[in-house]
C-alpha positions in Angstrom: 28.6 15.4 -9.0 27.1 12.5 -11.0 24.5 11.9 -8.3 23.5 15.6 -8.2 23.1 15.7 -11.9 20.9 12.6 -11.9 18.7 14.0 -9.1 18.5 17.4 -10.8 17.6 15.9 -14.2 15.1 13.5 -12.6 13.4 16.4 -10.9 13.1 18.1 -14.4 11.4 15.0 -15.6 9.0 15.0 -12.7 8.2 18.7 -13.2 7.7 18.3 -16.9 5.5 15.2 -16.4 3.4 17.0 -13.7 2.7 20.0 -16.0 0.9 17.8 -18.5 -2.5 16.2 -17.8 -2.1 12.5 -18.5 -5.4 10.7 -19.1 -5.8 7.3 -17.6 -7.3 5.2 -20.4 -7.2 1.7 -21.8 -4.7 0.9 -24.5 -5.3 1.7 -28.1 -7.9 4.6 -27.7 -7.6 7.9 -29.5 -7.9 11.4 -28.0 -11.3 12.5 -27.0 -12.5 14.9 -29.7 -14.6 16.8 -27.3 -11.6 17.7 -25.1 -11.6 18.4 -21.4 -11.3 21.5 -19.2 -11.6 19.8 -15.8 -12.6 16.6 -14.2 -15.6 17.3 -12.0 -15.7 16.0 -8.4 -19.4 15.1 -7.9 -20.5 18.7 -7.7 -24.0 17.7 -8.5 -23.8 13.9 -8.0 -23.3 13.2 -11.7 -20.6 10.6 -12.3 -19.8 11.8 -15.8 -17.0 14.3 -16.5 -17.7 17.7 -18.0 -16.7 18.3 -21.6 -16.0 21.9 -22.3 -14.1 22.4 -25.5 -10.6 21.5 -26.4 -8.8 24.5 -24.8 -6.7 22.4 -22.4 -5.4 20.0 -25.1 -4.3 23.0 -27.2 -2.5 24.5 -24.2 -0.8 21.3 -23.5 0.3 20.9 -27.1 1.8 24.4 -27.1 3.6 23.7 -23.9 5.1 20.6 -25.3 6.2 22.4 -28.5 8.1 25.0 -26.4 10.4 22.2 -25.2 13.5 22.5 -27.4 15.1 19.4 -28.9 18.1 20.0 -26.8 16.0 20.1 -23.6 14.2 16.9 -24.6 17.5 15.2 -25.3 18.8 16.3 -21.9 15.6 15.0 -20.2 15.8 11.7 -21.9 19.4 11.3 -21.0 18.6 12.0 -17.3 15.6 9.7 -17.4 17.8 6.9 -18.8 19.9 7.2 -15.7 16.8 7.4 -13.5 15.5 4.2 -15.1 18.5 2.3 -13.6 18.0 3.9 -10.2 15.2 4.1 -7.6 12.6 6.8 -7.6 14.1 10.1 -6.3 11.4 11.1 -3.9 11.5 8.2 -1.4 11.2 10.0 1.9 13.4 7.2 3.4 16.4 8.8 1.8 16.2 11.3 4.7 16.0 9.6 8.2 16.3 6.0 7.0 19.5 6.8 5.1 21.0 8.4 8.3 19.9 12.0 7.9 18.2 12.3 11.2 16.2 15.5 11.9 16.8 17.2 15.3 13.3 16.6 16.5 13.9 12.9 16.8 16.4 13.6 19.6 14.4 16.1 21.5 15.4 19.2 23.4 18.8 19.1 25.1 19.7 15.6 23.8 23.1 15.1 22.2 21.9 11.9 20.4 22.5 8.3 21.2 25.5 6.0 20.7 25.4 2.8 18.6 23.5 0.2 20.5 23.7 -3.6 20.0 20.8 -5.9 20.4 22.0 -6.8 23.9 22.2 -3.1 25.0 21.4 -2.6 28.7 22.0 1.1 28.8 18.4 2.2 28.5 16.0 3.2 31.3 12.3 2.3 30.7 9.4 4.3 31.9 8.3 3.4 35.4 4.8 2.3 34.0 6.5 -0.7 32.4 8.4 -1.8 35.6 5.9 -4.5 36.4 3.2 -6.4 34.6 4.9 -6.1 31.2 7.2 -8.3 29.2 9.8 -6.1 27.3 10.8 -7.4 23.9 13.5 -5.9 21.7 13.2 -5.7 17.9 14.2 -3.8 14.8 12.5 -2.1 11.8 14.0 -2.4 8.4 13.7 -1.1 4.8 15.6 -1.2 1.6 18.0 1.3 3.2 19.3 -1.6 5.4 20.4 -3.6 2.3 20.5 -7.4 2.1 19.7 -9.0 5.4 20.7 -12.5 6.7 17.6 -13.2 8.7 18.9 -16.4 10.2 21.7 -14.4 11.8 19.3 -11.7 13.0 17.2 -14.4 14.7 20.2 -15.9 16.3 21.3 -12.5 17.6 18.1 -12.4 19.7 15.8 -10.2 17.8 12.2 -10.7 19.2 10.3 -9.0 16.4 10.7 -7.0 13.2 8.6 -4.2 11.6 9.2 -4.2 7.8 8.7 -1.3 5.5 6.7 -2.5 2.5 5.9 0.8 0.8 6.2 4.5 0.8 4.4 7.5 -0.7 6.7 9.9 -2.6 7.3 13.3 -0.9 6.9 15.1 -4.2 3.7 16.8 -5.2 2.4 13.7 -7.1 2.6 11.6 -3.9 3.1 8.3 -5.9 2.7 5.1 -3.9 5.7 2.8 -4.4 6.7 -0.6 -3.1 9.9 -0.9 -1.1 12.3 -2.9 -3.4 13.3 -5.1 -0.5 9.7 -5.7 0.9 9.2 -9.2 -0.4 12.7 -10.4 0.4 12.4 -9.1 4.0 9.0 -10.5 4.6 10.0 -13.9 3.4 13.3 -13.8 5.2 11.8 -12.8 8.6 9.0 -15.3 8.3 11.3 -18.1 7.3 13.5 -17.3 10.3 10.5 -17.5 12.6 10.6 -13.8 13.6 7.2 -12.2 14.3 6.5 -9.4 11.9 4.5 -6.2 11.4 4.6 -4.0 8.4 4.7 -0.2 7.8 4.4 2.4 5.0 6.3 5.6 5.1 3.4 8.0 4.7 3.0 11.4 3.1 -0.8 11.3 3.2 -2.5 14.6 3.5 -6.1 13.4 3.3 -8.2 10.6 4.8 -8.6 9.1 1.3 -4.9 9.0 0.8 -4.4 7.4 4.2 -6.9 4.7 3.4 -5.2 4.0 0.1 -1.9 3.7 1.9 -3.3 1.1 4.3 -4.8 -0.9 1.4 -1.6 -0.6 -0.6 0.6 -1.8 2.3 -1.7 -4.7 3.1 -1.9 -5.8 -0.5 1.9 -6.0 -0.8 2.1 -8.3 2.3 -1.0 -10.3 1.3 1.0 -13.5 0.8 2.1 -13.3 4.4 -1.2 -12.0 5.9 -1.4 -14.8 8.4 2.1 -14.1 9.6 1.5 -10.3 10.1 0.7 -10.7 13.7 2.1 -7.4 14.8 0.6 -4.0 13.8 0.1 -2.5 10.3 1.8 0.9 10.8 1.5 4.4 9.4 4.9 6.1 9.6 3.7 9.7 10.0 6.7 12.0 9.7 8.0 14.8 7.5 10.7 14.2 4.9 14.0 15.8 5.9 17.4 15.5 4.4 19.0 16.4 7.7 20.5 19.6 6.4 17.8 21.9 5.0 15.1 21.0 7.5 11.7 19.4 6.8 10.1 19.6 3.4 7.8 17.6 1.1 4.1 17.2 0.6 3.1 16.4 4.2 5.2 19.2 5.6 3.9 21.7 3.0 0.3 20.7 3.7 0.6 22.4 7.1 -2.2 20.3 8.6 -3.8 21.3 11.8 -3.6 19.0 14.8 -7.2 17.9 14.2 -6.7 17.4 10.5 -3.5 15.4 10.9 -5.2 13.2 13.6 -8.1 12.6 11.2 -5.7 11.4 8.5 -4.0 9.0 11.0 -7.3 7.7 12.2 -8.5 7.0 8.6 -5.5 4.8 8.2 -6.1 3.0 11.5 -9.8 2.4 10.7 -9.0 1.0 7.2 -6.3 -1.4 8.7 -8.7 -2.4 11.5 -11.5 -3.1 9.0 -9.1 -5.4 7.1 -8.6 -7.4 10.3 -5.2 -6.0 11.4 -3.9 -4.2 14.5 -3.3 -0.5 13.5 -0.5 1.6 14.8 0.9 5.1 14.1 4.6 5.9 14.3 5.7 9.4 15.1 8.6 11.2 16.9 8.0 12.8 20.3 7.8 16.3 18.7 5.2 15.2 16.2 3.1 13.4 18.9 3.2 16.4 21.2 2.8 19.3 18.9 1.4 18.1 15.5 -1.1 15.4 16.6 -3.8 14.8 19.2 -2.1 11.6 20.2 -4.6 10.6 22.8 -7.3 10.6 20.1 -5.6 8.2 17.7 -7.6 5.0 17.4 -4.6 2.7 17.2 -1.4 1.9 19.0 1.4 4.4 19.3 5.0 3.8 18.3 7.2 6.5 19.8 10.4 7.6 18.2 12.7 9.3 20.6 16.5 8.8 20.4 17.5 9.0 24.0 18.5 6.6 26.9 15.4 7.6 28.9 12.4 9.1 27.2 10.3 11.8 29.0 7.3 11.4 26.7 4.3 11.2 29.0 1.7 10.0 26.5 0.7 6.4 25.9 2.9 4.2 23.7 3.3 0.5 23.1 6.5 0.6 21.1 9.6 2.8 21.5 12.2 3.4 18.8 15.2 4.5 20.9 18.0 4.5 18.4 18.6 4.6 14.6 22.2 3.4 14.9 21.9 -0.1 16.2 24.2 -2.9 15.4 22.8 -6.4 14.7 24.4 -9.5 13.3 23.2 -10.2 9.8 22.7 -6.5 8.9 25.6 -4.6 7.5 24.0 -1.1 7.9 23.1 0.8 11.1 19.6 -0.3 12.0 16.6 1.2 14.0 16.3 -0.3 17.4 13.0 -0.7 19.3 11.3 -2.0 22.4 7.9 -3.5 22.6 5.9 -3.5 25.8 3.6 -6.5 26.1 1.2 -6.6 29.0 1.3 -9.9 30.7 -1.8 -12.0 30.1 -2.4 -10.0 26.9 -3.9 -12.0 23.9 -1.7 -10.0 21.5 0.3 -12.5 19.4 4.0 -12.6 20.1 4.9 -15.5 17.8 4.3 -16.0 14.2 3.6 -19.6 14.8 0.2 -19.0 16.4 -2.6 -16.4 16.7 -4.3 -15.1 19.8 -6.9 -17.9 19.7 -4.7 -20.7 18.4 -6.5 -20.2 15.1 -3.8 -22.1 13.2 -4.8 -25.4 14.6 -4.8 -27.9 11.7 -7.6 -29.9 13.4 -10.2 -27.2 12.9 -12.5 -27.3 9.9 -14.5 -24.5 8.4 -17.8 -24.0 6.5 -18.5 -21.3 4.0 -21.2 -18.8 5.1 -22.3 -15.5 3.6 -23.7 -12.4 5.3 -27.4 -11.6 4.7 -27.0 -7.9 5.4 -24.3 -5.4 6.2 -23.0 -6.3 9.6 -20.2 -5.6 12.1 -17.8 -8.3 13.3 -16.1 -8.1 16.7 -12.9 -9.0 18.6 -14.9 -11.3 20.9 -18.3 -13.1 21.3 -20.6 -10.3 22.5 -21.6 -6.7 21.8 -19.4 -5.7 24.7 -16.3 -6.4 22.5 -15.0 -3.8 20.2 -16.0 -3.7 16.5 -13.1 -4.9 14.4 -14.7 -4.1 11.0 -17.8 -4.3 8.9 -18.8 -6.9 6.2 -21.0 -6.0 3.2 -24.1 -8.0 2.4 -23.3 -11.2 0.5 -19.7 -11.4 1.8 -18.5 -15.0 2.1 -16.6 -16.0 5.2 -15.1 -19.2 6.6 -16.9 -20.1 9.9 -15.3 -22.5 12.4 -17.2 -25.7 12.7 -18.5 -26.6 16.2 -18.1 -23.1 17.7 -21.0 -21.1 19.1 -21.5 -18.9 22.1 -24.5 -17.0 23.5 -23.9 -13.5 24.7 -25.9 -10.2 24.8 -29.0 -11.8 23.2 -27.2 -13.3 20.2 -25.5 -16.6 19.3 -22.0 -15.9 18.1 -20.0 -17.7 15.4 -16.2 -17.5 15.1 -14.7 -17.1 11.6 -11.2 -16.7 10.1 -10.1 -13.7 8.1 -6.5 -12.7 7.2 -5.3 -15.4 9.6 -7.1 -13.9 12.6 -10.2 -15.0 14.5 -13.3 -12.7 14.7 -16.9 -13.1 15.9 -20.2 -12.5 14.2 -23.8 -12.8 15.2 -25.3 -16.0 13.6 -28.5 -14.1 12.9 -26.9 -12.2 10.1 -25.2 -15.1 8.2 -26.4 -18.1 6.3 -24.6 -21.3 5.1 -23.2 -21.2 1.6 -22.6 -24.2 -0.7 -19.4 -25.9 0.5 -17.1 -26.4 3.4 -13.3 -26.5 3.6 -10.5 -26.9 6.1 -8.6 -23.9 7.5 -5.6 -24.7 5.3 -7.6 -24.2 2.1 -8.6 -20.6 2.8 -7.8 -18.2 5.6 -9.9 -15.3 4.3 -13.0 -14.6 2.5 -13.3 -16.0 -1.0 -11.9 -13.8 -3.8 -14.5 -12.1 -5.9 -12.7 -12.9 -9.1 -13.2 -16.6 -9.7 -11.3 -18.4 -12.4 -14.7 -19.0 -14.0 -15.5 -15.3 -14.3 -16.3 -14.2 -17.8 -16.4 -10.7 -19.2 -18.2 -8.7 -21.8 -16.6 -5.9 -23.8 -18.1 -2.5 -23.2 -17.2 1.0 -24.4 -17.5 4.3 -22.5 -20.0 6.8 -23.9 -18.2 9.8 -22.4 -15.2 10.7 -20.4 -15.8 9.1 -17.0 -14.2 8.3 -13.6 -13.8 4.8 -12.3 -13.6 3.9 -8.6 -12.2 1.6 -6.0 -15.7 0.4 -5.1 -19.4 0.6 -6.1 -20.5 4.1 -5.2 -19.5 7.8 -5.4 -18.3 7.6 -1.8 -15.5 5.3 -3.0 -12.2 6.9 -4.1 -11.5 7.7 -7.7 -8.8 5.5 -9.1 -8.6 7.0 -12.6 -10.4 8.4 -15.6 -11.3 6.7 -18.9 -11.7 8.6 -22.2 -14.8 8.3 -24.4 -14.9 5.1 -26.5 -12.4 3.3 -24.2 -13.0 -0.5 -24.4 -13.2 -2.3 -21.0 -13.9 -5.8 -19.8 -17.0 -5.8 -17.7 -17.6 -8.7 -15.4 -20.6 -10.7 -16.5 -23.4 -10.9 -14.0 -22.2 -8.3 -11.6 -24.2 -5.1 -10.8 -24.8 -3.1 -7.7 -27.0 -0.1 -6.9 -25.4 2.7 -4.9 -25.7 6.6 -4.7 -28.3 6.7 -7.5 -26.3 4.6 -10.0 -26.0 1.0 -11.1 -22.4 0.0 -10.9 -20.5 -2.5 -13.1 -17.2 -4.1 -12.0 -14.5 -4.3 -14.7 -10.9 -5.6 -15.0 -8.0 -3.3 -15.7 -4.3 -4.3 -15.4 -5.3 -7.4 -13.4 -7.3 -5.4 -10.8 -11.1 -4.9 -10.3 -12.6 -1.4 -10.5 -16.1 0.0 -10.6 -17.9 2.3 -13.1 -21.4 3.7 -13.4 -23.4 1.7 -16.0 -25.0 4.9 -17.3 -21.7 5.8 -19.0 -20.9 2.5 -20.8 -22.6 0.5 -23.5 -22.1 -3.1 -24.6 -19.8 -3.8 -27.5 -20.1 -6.7 -29.9 -18.3 -9.5 -28.0 -17.4 -10.8 -24.6 -14.2 -12.5 -23.5 -12.2 -13.6 -20.6 -10.0 -11.0 -19.0 -6.9 -12.9 -20.1 -7.3 -13.6 -23.8 -5.6 -16.7 -25.1 -5.0 -14.9 -28.5 -2.3 -12.7 -27.0 1.0 -13.4 -28.8 4.6 -12.4 -27.8 7.9 -11.6 -29.4 11.2 -12.4 -27.7 13.3 -9.3 -26.8 16.4 -8.8 -24.8 17.6 -5.9 -22.7 20.5 -3.7 -24.0 21.4 -2.4 -20.5 20.6 -2.9 -16.8 17.0 -1.5 -16.5 14.1 -1.2 -14.2 10.6 -2.6 -15.1 7.5 -1.1 -13.7 3.9 -1.8 -12.6 2.5 0.4 -15.4 3.5 2.4 -18.4 5.4 5.4 -17.1 8.2 6.5 -14.8 5.5 7.6 -12.3 4.6 3.9 -11.8 6.3 1.9 -9.1 9.5 -0.1 -9.9 8.8 -3.8 -9.6 12.3 -5.1 -10.3 15.5 -4.7 -12.4 16.7 -6.8 -15.3 20.3 -7.4 -16.2 21.7 -6.5 -19.6 21.0 -9.3 -22.1 18.0 -10.6 -20.2 15.4 -12.2 -22.6 11.8 -11.2 -22.1 8.5 -12.0 -23.8 7.0 -8.7 -25.1 3.3 -8.6 -26.0 2.8 -8.2 -29.7 1.0 -5.0 -30.7 1.1 -3.2 -27.4 2.9 0.1 -27.0 2.1 3.3 -25.0 3.8 6.7 -24.8 4.3 8.2 -21.3 7.0 10.4 -19.7 9.1 10.7 -22.8 9.3 6.9 -23.5 7.5 4.3 -25.5 6.6 1.5 -23.2 6.2 -2.2 -24.0 4.2 -4.7 -21.9 5.9 -8.0 -21.2 5.0 -11.2 -19.3 7.1 -12.4 -16.3 6.1 -15.2 -13.9 2.6 -15.0 -15.3 2.2 -11.2 -14.6 2.3 -8.2 -16.9 5.0 -5.6 -16.4 6.2 -2.5 -18.4 9.6 -1.5 -19.8 10.9 1.4 -21.8 11.3 0.3 -25.4 14.6 2.3 -25.6 16.3 -0.4 -23.5 15.3 -3.5 -25.3 15.7 -4.9 -28.8 14.1 -7.8 -30.7 16.0 -11.1 -30.2 
């Protein structure tokens, strides 16, 4: 009964929160006096947001007043419980928690018994009978609990696909990190198990799919050189196993074409970042909801049976959700991987397809002179792996060059993998380094970067990149102060774009809608002071101010933290404090801390 009450109350919180438009703005700014009726989506190419009276703010205020004190108290009590638990709309609480939808078994199947890692009771498709090496592996998430990866390795697991994130199946579709992602990545890598990563998707648009790819890759960034297996989009409906499929992806009712486009957007984004993309789906989904043959990445088939009759192409097969593996106390998903003999696909985290991890190789910094494709091999006959913007810095391998198709090709390292680029479109930068010093392009935010303080002159969107074609990441109110990177500007779509720092991340804003304030400063001011607080109960801390932000960890009762002096923000029925932990900023509900 307690669990039902918590879930019910948490849903009340979510519904209450969703009914109110929450502006994304920098701290300390007041309400926009001009108000807002709607945020305009580039109807006429103008980046500013329409101001049309204060009707919406009045409506929101009246809605808030209608909430009785008793209801608010009930919501806060439920939210307190939620603050100690995980988010309630993790789609993994369906299948990953053991509530398996019927379509995973297929027509006429009675399911599959528990299989061990040494199971020999499976028949593989005849196409894999020769010319392939068959490897057996697992995929894991927080629903598998704490894992002893040394035991998993000893048990004979050949590979692991690790869930690093998910999108909530509620209407908000919030992206959240899997609480066990970092521990599982480190554990598998330390044990010497080759890894891939996946995100449990609920994307309904191409923009959301791209965001999911970026979000998953960012979480695994520390282990990018070790992610030698695919970056995966888990494309499935949420189902609790009893009431059938539900959630935002199911409710979107996408056509086959639209669903395939969403999957391909994810694959293209992962490929552009230098990774091998793959889409996971069950047999029913691949057959009736997607144009599987048109997906521009690998296919991971989920079909819980001893002998699948799926006729389409696939490189991975998840044949059971009830495996038993030493080192894992829960039932675990079991998979086969079919590796074509002679394939250059990496099967060991110790080396890449071209032995790129050789410590004897040295690299020189180059930068691109124009927007240019890079490829999987030296020559235009090889597939395009992605595109680099003009001025992008890359680490080019010393001593390598090859002539093909009228170009001289250079080999460079990115995200731990080797790629090839025509020398005609790059020029040497200022310094060289060994491969161990940097395996990817140089970060755009150098420690020497300085910032000027600007203010917005109207209510305005900010974006993931320079241009109206880039996704909107949020909206700033009029007179919001932001830290604009000194010396950066780029023209795109009729605007000059500035890059600015917010919550430790870079975003982009049209210069037309900001003006310089009186002073400039580094993004991390040395004047920030902190007070020591301690927690009064076991409580989650988050990536931002609000229960809609992802949970980054949990603090025990009595834990001392350094709370930033002068910062507080109201969101989702709480006042939030910002505190410093391991050099990073996190957010905690003030209700659960007190001054030490």
